[in-house]
C-alpha positions as CSV (number, residue, x, y, z in Angstrom):
1,M,103.4,178.7,81.8
2,T,105.8,181.1,79.8
3,I,103.4,184.0,80.0
4,N,103.0,183.7,83.9
5,L,106.8,183.5,84.1
6,I,107.2,186.9,82.2
7,C,104.5,188.6,84.2
8,W,106.1,187.5,87.5
9,L,109.7,188.7,86.4
10,T,108.1,192.0,85.4
11,L,106.4,192.2,89.0
12,V,109.8,191.5,90.7
13,W,111.7,194.2,88.6
14,T,108.8,196.8,89.4
15,V,109.0,195.9,93.0
16,N,112.9,196.5,93.0
17,L,112.5,199.9,91.3
18,T,109.6,200.9,93.7
19,L,111.7,199.9,96.7
20,S,114.8,201.9,95.3
21,R,113.0,205.1,94.9
22,S,111.3,204.7,98.2
23,Q,114.7,204.4,99.8
24,R,115.9,207.5,98.2
25,A,113.0,209.4,98.9
26,S,113.0,208.5,102.6
27,G,116.7,209.2,102.9
28,I,115.9,212.8,104.3
29,S,113.8,211.2,107.1
30,M,116.1,208.3,108.0
31,T,117.8,210.5,110.7
32,R,114.5,211.5,111.9
33,D,112.8,208.1,112.3
34,A,115.5,205.5,111.5
35,S,113.6,202.6,113.1
36,L,110.5,203.1,111.0
37,F,112.6,203.0,107.9
38,K,114.3,200.0,109.0
39,S,111.1,198.1,109.6
40,T,109.8,199.1,106.3
41,D,113.0,198.1,104.4
42,T,112.9,194.7,106.2
43,E,109.3,194.0,105.3
44,C,110.0,195.0,101.6
45,T,113.0,192.4,101.8
46,Y,110.7,189.8,102.8
47,I,108.3,190.5,100.1
48,K,111.1,190.4,97.5
49,H,112.3,187.2,98.8
50,D,108.8,185.6,98.6
51,L,108.4,186.8,95.2
52,L,111.8,185.4,94.1
53,N,110.9,182.0,95.8
54,F,107.7,181.9,93.8
55,V,109.4,182.8,90.6
56,T,112.0,180.1,91.3
57,N,109.2,177.5,92.0
58,Q,107.5,178.7,88.5
59,E,110.7,178.2,86.7
60,D,111.1,174.7,88.2
61,A,107.8,173.8,87.3
62,F,108.1,175.1,83.9
63,K,111.3,172.8,83.3
64,Q,109.5,169.8,84.8
65,G,106.6,170.5,82.3
66,L,109.0,170.5,79.5
67,R,110.6,167.2,80.5
68,T,107.2,165.4,81.0
69,K,106.3,166.9,77.7
70,G,109.3,165.3,76.2
71,I,108.6,161.8,77.8
72,M,104.9,161.9,76.9
73,S,105.8,162.7,73.2
74,H,108.3,159.8,73.3
75,R,105.7,157.6,74.6
76,V,103.1,158.6,71.9
77,S,105.9,157.9,69.2
78,N,106.2,154.5,70.6
79,T,102.6,153.8,70.7
80,I,102.2,154.8,67.1
81,Q,104.8,152.6,66.1
82,L,103.3,149.7,67.8
83,Q,100.0,150.2,66.4
84,Q,101.5,150.3,62.9
85,L,103.1,146.8,63.6
86,Y,100.5,145.3,65.7
87,G,97.2,147.1,64.8
88,P,95.0,149.2,67.0
89,V,94.6,148.5,70.5
90,I,91.3,146.6,71.5
91,R,90.1,147.8,74.8
92,S,88.0,145.4,76.7
93,R,85.1,146.3,78.9
94,P,85.9,146.4,82.5
95,P,84.9,143.2,84.1
96,S,81.7,143.2,86.1
97,K,81.9,143.0,89.8
98,Q,79.3,140.2,89.8
99,P,79.9,137.1,87.8
100,K,77.5,136.4,85.0
101,V,75.1,133.1,85.3
102,P,73.8,131.4,82.2
103,K,70.2,132.1,81.8
104,N,69.7,128.4,81.1
105,L,71.8,126.4,83.6
106,H,71.7,123.0,81.5
107,P,73.0,120.2,83.7
108,L,76.3,118.7,82.6
109,L,75.3,115.0,83.7
110,N,72.6,113.0,82.2
111,E,70.4,111.5,84.8
112,A,69.0,108.9,82.4
113,K,72.4,107.4,82.2
114,G,74.6,105.6,84.8
115,Q,78.1,104.8,85.2
116,S,78.8,101.6,83.3
117,E,81.6,99.3,83.6
118,Y,83.9,99.1,80.6
119,V,83.5,96.1,78.4
120,P,86.4,95.6,75.9
121,G,85.2,95.8,72.5
122,P,85.4,97.7,69.2
123,L,86.3,101.4,69.7
124,A,83.5,104.1,69.0
125,R,84.4,106.1,66.1
126,I,81.3,107.9,65.2
127,K,81.6,110.0,61.9
128,L,80.4,113.3,61.9
129,Q,77.1,113.7,59.8
130,R,75.2,116.8,58.9
131,D,71.7,116.9,57.6
132,S,71.7,119.1,54.6
133,N,68.0,119.7,54.9
134,K,68.4,121.2,58.5
135,T,69.7,124.2,59.8
136,S,73.5,123.8,60.3
137,I,74.4,122.9,63.8
138,P,77.7,124.9,64.8
139,S,80.7,123.1,66.1
140,V,82.5,123.6,69.5
141,T,85.5,125.0,67.7
142,R,83.3,127.7,65.7
143,I,81.4,128.7,68.8
144,L,84.7,129.3,70.8
145,Q,86.2,131.1,67.8
146,K,83.3,133.5,67.3
147,T,83.1,134.5,70.8
148,M,86.7,134.8,71.7
149,P,87.2,137.5,74.5
150,P,88.7,140.9,73.2
151,D,91.9,140.4,75.3
152,Q,92.4,136.9,73.5
153,A,91.6,138.3,70.3
154,F,94.2,141.0,70.7
155,Y,97.0,138.8,71.6
156,L,96.1,136.3,69.0
157,E,96.3,139.1,66.4
158,R,99.6,140.6,67.6
159,W,101.2,137.1,67.5
160,K,99.9,136.8,64.1
161,R,101.3,140.4,62.9
162,R,104.6,139.6,64.5
163,M,105.0,136.3,62.7
164,I,104.1,137.9,59.4
165,A,106.7,140.6,59.8
166,E,109.2,138.0,60.7
167,L,108.2,135.4,58.0
168,G,106.3,137.2,55.4
169,E,102.7,136.4,54.2
170,E,103.7,133.3,52.3
171,G,106.2,132.1,55.1
172,F,103.3,132.5,57.7
173,Q,100.9,130.5,55.6
174,E,103.4,127.8,55.2
175,Y,104.2,127.8,59.1
176,S,100.4,127.6,59.7
177,S,100.1,124.7,57.1
178,N,102.9,122.8,58.9
179,I,101.4,123.4,62.4
180,F,98.0,121.9,61.1
181,R,99.7,119.0,59.4
182,Q,101.9,118.0,62.4
183,G,98.7,118.2,64.6
184,K,96.9,115.9,62.3
185,L,99.9,113.3,62.1
186,F,100.1,113.5,66.0
187,H,96.7,112.5,66.5
188,A,96.8,109.8,63.9
189,A,99.9,108.4,65.6
190,I,97.9,108.4,69.1
191,E,95.2,106.6,67.2
192,D,97.4,104.0,65.8
193,T,99.2,103.6,69.2
194,F,95.7,102.7,70.9
195,T,94.4,100.4,68.1
196,Q,97.6,98.4,67.2
197,E,97.5,94.6,68.1
198,T,100.7,94.6,70.0
199,P,100.3,95.8,73.5
200,S,103.3,97.8,73.8
201,K,103.0,101.5,73.1
202,E,106.7,102.1,73.2
203,D,107.8,100.2,70.2
204,H,105.2,101.7,67.8
205,E,106.6,103.4,64.8
206,C,105.5,107.0,63.8
207,P,106.4,109.5,61.4
208,A,109.7,111.3,62.1
209,E,108.0,114.6,62.1
210,V,106.0,113.8,65.1
211,S,108.3,111.4,67.0
212,G,109.2,114.3,69.4
213,Y,105.5,114.7,70.3
214,I,105.0,110.8,70.9
215,E,108.2,110.9,73.0
216,S,106.7,113.8,74.9
217,V,103.5,111.8,75.8
218,S,105.1,108.5,76.3
219,N,104.6,108.6,80.3
220,V,101.0,109.7,79.6
221,L,100.1,107.0,77.4
222,N,101.3,104.4,79.9
223,D,98.6,105.8,82.5
224,I,95.7,105.5,80.0
225,T,93.7,102.3,79.7
226,G,90.3,101.0,78.7
227,V,90.0,103.3,75.7
228,R,86.3,103.6,74.5
229,A,86.4,106.2,71.7
230,I,88.7,107.8,69.3
231,E,88.0,110.6,66.9
232,S,84.4,110.2,67.6
233,A,81.4,112.7,67.0
234,V,79.1,113.8,69.8
235,N,76.1,115.8,69.4
236,H,74.1,117.9,72.0
237,S,70.7,117.9,70.7
238,A,69.0,120.1,73.3
239,L,71.7,122.9,73.3
240,R,72.3,122.4,69.5
241,Y,76.0,121.9,69.1
242,L,78.4,119.3,68.0
243,G,82.0,118.3,68.0
244,I,84.6,115.6,67.8
245,V,86.3,114.2,70.9
246,D,90.0,113.2,70.6
247,C,89.6,110.2,73.0
248,V,87.5,108.7,75.8
249,A,89.4,106.4,78.2
250,Q,90.5,105.8,81.8
251,Y,93.4,108.0,83.1
252,R,94.8,106.6,86.3
253,G,91.4,104.8,87.1
254,S,89.1,107.9,86.2
255,L,87.1,107.9,82.9
256,C,87.9,111.2,81.1
257,V,87.3,113.0,77.9
258,I,90.9,113.6,76.7
259,D,92.1,116.3,74.6
260,W,95.4,116.0,72.9
261,K,97.3,119.4,72.3
262,T,100.7,120.4,70.7
263,S,102.5,123.6,71.6
264,E,106.0,125.1,71.0
265,K,105.8,126.8,74.4
266,P,105.6,125.1,77.8
267,K,102.1,125.4,79.3
268,P,102.6,124.1,82.8
269,S,99.4,126.0,84.1
270,L,95.8,125.4,83.3
271,R,95.4,129.0,82.6
272,H,98.1,128.8,79.9
273,T,95.6,126.6,77.9
274,Y,93.1,129.5,77.2
275,D,89.8,128.1,76.0
276,N,90.7,124.3,76.0
277,P,89.0,123.6,79.3
278,L,85.8,125.1,77.9
279,Q,86.1,122.8,74.9
280,V,86.6,119.8,77.1
281,A,83.5,120.7,79.2
282,A,81.5,121.2,76.0
283,Y,82.5,117.7,74.8
284,I,81.8,116.2,78.1
285,G,78.3,117.8,78.0
286,A,77.5,116.6,74.4
287,L,78.8,113.1,75.1
288,N,76.6,112.9,78.1
289,S,73.5,114.1,76.0
290,D,74.2,111.8,73.1
291,H,72.0,108.8,73.1
292,I,74.6,107.0,71.1
293,Y,77.0,106.4,73.9
294,N,75.5,104.5,76.8
295,Y,77.7,105.9,79.4
296,Q,78.6,109.4,80.8
297,V,81.7,111.1,81.7
298,E,82.5,113.5,84.5
299,N,86.2,114.2,84.1
300,G,88.5,115.8,81.6
301,L,92.1,115.6,80.7
302,I,94.0,118.0,78.7
303,V,97.6,116.7,77.5
304,V,100.1,119.3,76.1
305,A,102.8,117.6,73.9
306,Y,106.1,119.3,72.9
307,K,108.0,118.7,69.6
308,D,111.4,118.6,71.4
309,G,110.3,115.4,73.2
310,S,110.0,117.3,76.6
311,P,107.6,115.5,79.1
312,A,104.2,116.6,78.4
313,H,102.0,118.7,80.8
314,T,98.8,117.1,81.8
315,H,95.7,119.0,83.3
316,F,93.2,116.9,85.1
317,L,89.9,118.3,85.5
318,N,87.6,116.2,87.8
319,S,83.9,116.7,88.4
320,E,84.4,119.6,90.9
321,K,86.8,121.6,88.6
322,I,85.0,121.1,85.4
323,M,81.7,122.7,86.5
324,P,83.0,126.4,86.5
325,F,84.3,125.8,82.8
326,W,80.9,124.2,81.9
327,E,79.0,127.2,83.1
328,K,81.5,129.4,81.0
329,W,80.7,127.4,78.0
330,L,77.2,128.0,78.4
331,L,77.7,131.7,78.4
332,R,79.7,131.5,75.3
333,L,76.8,129.4,73.7
334,E,74.1,132.0,74.8
335,E,76.7,134.8,73.4
336,Y,76.9,132.8,70.1
337,A,73.2,132.5,69.7
338,E,72.7,136.2,70.2
339,K,74.8,137.1,67.4
């Protein structure tokens, strides 16, 4: 850009010099043919004007280029700082125009089972058993972690780096341990609520550390009846995966696999729950396949509780809504098998 500007400035100077010499040389003939000289002088003036406009445009473009370069340099500097803090950017592949379909579209429901009426009795609490002589069967949680989409992995890693920057390595470890402990205490409190002899759920005592979570789900607990299973293992022998369901019960008259979640941020929309719908769909499929349970489930419920006691958000998934998540789970299952 600088070389072009110098060249055009040199050209303008040359044209000015040439025009001055032409005017002096043609001064003798001005009286002879004044109109011809006037015409030539006018054309040269137009040429000078066009050249000056071109040079001015080149100068403006050059200045704009400098400003753009400065902006780009600033953006690159910010990008480097962000990468130093959060790590390199993980670029995901552009989404395919056609949605993927599982190679093996295994049914969610088990035709061999029917809908059975609830008969009050002992709650199912099947312990998770692994056969050491057989190949280890992966859990639902492990499969979802190993097949996490790149964008989710990026945001999770960015959050982790931000928390470490604020709390330090030891502080972050302590924070994670507290979250895990509170989750276990919350699930235990829910279990005690459903297994206590007194029918009232409101007067049940719970650890102070999770009292806010229990307060958060108090209205939801009043809508839950006919509990059939709590913290019970399920196994899908055909698709070879297993898991532990939090609860199987009636929610407002619909039999559901219920998954209890805790969160520090509001999650009013289902999309804010990330892979939780896939997890619930996986549990439903495993329960329906498992011969230990003489019934099957078509619906799911995700309950998000908050520590400050704010009303919990519930996300109900009926048989129609759960099917897309079941197909996505089958895709993740195939992806895990290919790794």
